[in-house]
C-alpha positions, 0 to 999 in steps of 0.5 A, a space after each residue: 912355577 915355583 913353589 915354597 909348599 906348605 901342603 899338598 893334598 892329592 884331588 883324587 882323596 876329594 879333600 881340598 884346602 882352604 882359609 890360609 893364615 900366617 903369622 910371624 912369632 915374635 921369635 921370628 918363626 913363621 906359623 901357618 894355619 889352613 882347613 879342609 873342605 869338599 866331599 872326602 874331608 874330615 866331618 864332625 858330628 854334625 856332618 860338617 867340615 871343622 878341622 884345621 891344621 897348624 904348620 911352623 917354619 923356622 927357615 923363613 918359609 923355605 920348609 914347612 913342618 906340621 905342628 898340630 891339628 885342631 878340631 872344630 876350628 874352621 875359617 879361623 885367622 891368626 894373630 897376636 895380642 898382648 903376648 899371647 898368640 890366637 886362633 879366631 873363626 867359627 867352630 865349623 862351616 856355619 857353627 859357633 864363633 869360638 876363639 883359643 889362645 896358645 902361650 907356648 907358640 902354637 904347639 898348644 892351644 886352650 879348647 872353647 868347651 863353655 863362655 869362659 874358655 872361648 865359645 863366644 857365640 853360639 850357633 844353631 845345629 848343623 844349618 839351624 840359625 844362627 849360622 856364623 860365616 867368616 874367612 881369615 880376615 883382619 883385625 882391627 885395634 883401634 882406641 881401646 876395642 879390638 874388631 872383627 867381621 863375621 857373618 850370619 847366613 840365615 836363611 842357610 843360603 849362600 849368597 843372599 842369606 849372608 848378614 853382616 856383623 861385627 864383634 868386639 871387645 875391649 883390648 884389656 879383657 880376657 879374649 876367652 870370656 864370652 862375655 868380654 865381646 859385643 856383637 853389633 846388629 845383623 844387617 842383611 843386603 837388601 837387593 832392592 838397594 842394588 844400583 839400577 844401572 847394574 841391571 839384574 845380577 845373579 845371587 848378590 850378597 856380601 860375606 868375608 868383611 875387613 874391619 879397617 879404620 878409615 883416613 877420617 878415623 871412622 870404622 868401616 867393614 869393607 865386604 867383598 860383594 857377589 856382583 855376577 856378572 859384574 866385577 870388581 865390586 865392594 860394599 862399605 858398611 859403617 861400624 860405631 865405635 862402640 861396635 854396637 851398630 852398623 849402618 849401609 848408605 847405598 848412595 855411598 856404600 858401593 865402591 870399585 875394588 879389583 878383586 871385590 868379587 872374592 876374598 881379600 885383606 886390607 891392611 894400611 901400611 903403618 909407615 906410608 899410611 896407604 892401604 894395602 890388598 892382595 886380591 884377584 883383580 880381573 883381567 877378563 870380564 866375560 869370567 866374574 869368579 877369576 881367581 888365576 891372577 893375583 895383584 897388589 892394589 894401594 889405596 889412599 882413601 879405601 875408595 879409589 885403587 890402584 894396581 902396582 904389580 902382578 903378584 902370580 898368574 898362571 904360567 902352565 900350558 892351559 889354554 885361556 879358557 882352561 887356565 880360568 876353569 883350573 887354576 886360582 890364587 886365592 883367598 890370600 892372607 897376609 902380614 907387613 913383614 919389615 920392609 917385605 910382605 909375606 903372604 899364604 895362598 890358597 893355590 889350585 894349579 897343576 892339576 887341580 880338581 878346578 880353580 875353586 878347590 885347591 891342592 895346594 897352600 903356598 907360602 911367598 914373600 914380596 920383597 920391598 913392597 914400598 918401592 912398588 907402592 
């Protein structure tokens, strides 16, 4: 398989690559970010994963150069707003919510040292609450506000500890000023609300939500749902326009979603008004954690999704079982780019420790995507 490789990391380092995010700058260059995790990766003073690297391509993704590194930036997404570039995420694994701004196309970034410079919501020490969590998920600009999903992992236990929340701010506000931002209530997942017909689930919980405007104008946060041993489920949390209140109705809040067991990103095409996602649809129900297939899916209403094209699948000599164990095309961040879609992938392929512990960040382009949807 041929890759436009942004970064390769030798698995022998026990350092793995995560949280890809991508954006096209106004002057045409591409900018990409990712972070590092694993037992060999750089740690900060609290012993936590925290480092992000920034890359630029001036030839439409064919080649990449490292621009800089950013300490205490993790699980972060790139976005543009009012002529500036921003990076929003957590300060470390289960850290504070922080935002940075760049006025020079990603060469230099502000530092969130306090509530006036990007430290939006203070996290606790190490795994003391609040333990803010997220992924490179999309921003929603609707009306006069901008929104983004996070979670608080309290208690700090993967799966059952995740409490959904949304932060938002006025579009005209200073996004580095913590007083500009509102945090909603925090909504834990109530396991008693799991549909009985699903049977017993292993560690059910929600995380890595996508804030999106629904066809009727409502704001929804569509969350990855850990439904093992079931596959392809997601949860819908409703958000008020002021961003202060989120609610979940189990009678209507679960949807069939291709790739709902892993992180996904949903955006609405401004031309067709269709909703688009690139996600890890499951092709082997016996492997709920499968990530070795990546596909394009579309929806008219956010609740019914159609497979349109398989984009990446393992072409190696691995057996079916070993491909499930060692290959992953996951945590995709993507953008509409004219008639195309550009996307960045956390890729485990060709010698990765396992499907989760990615050894590559790779760039891809889907040309003429509207012909497929």
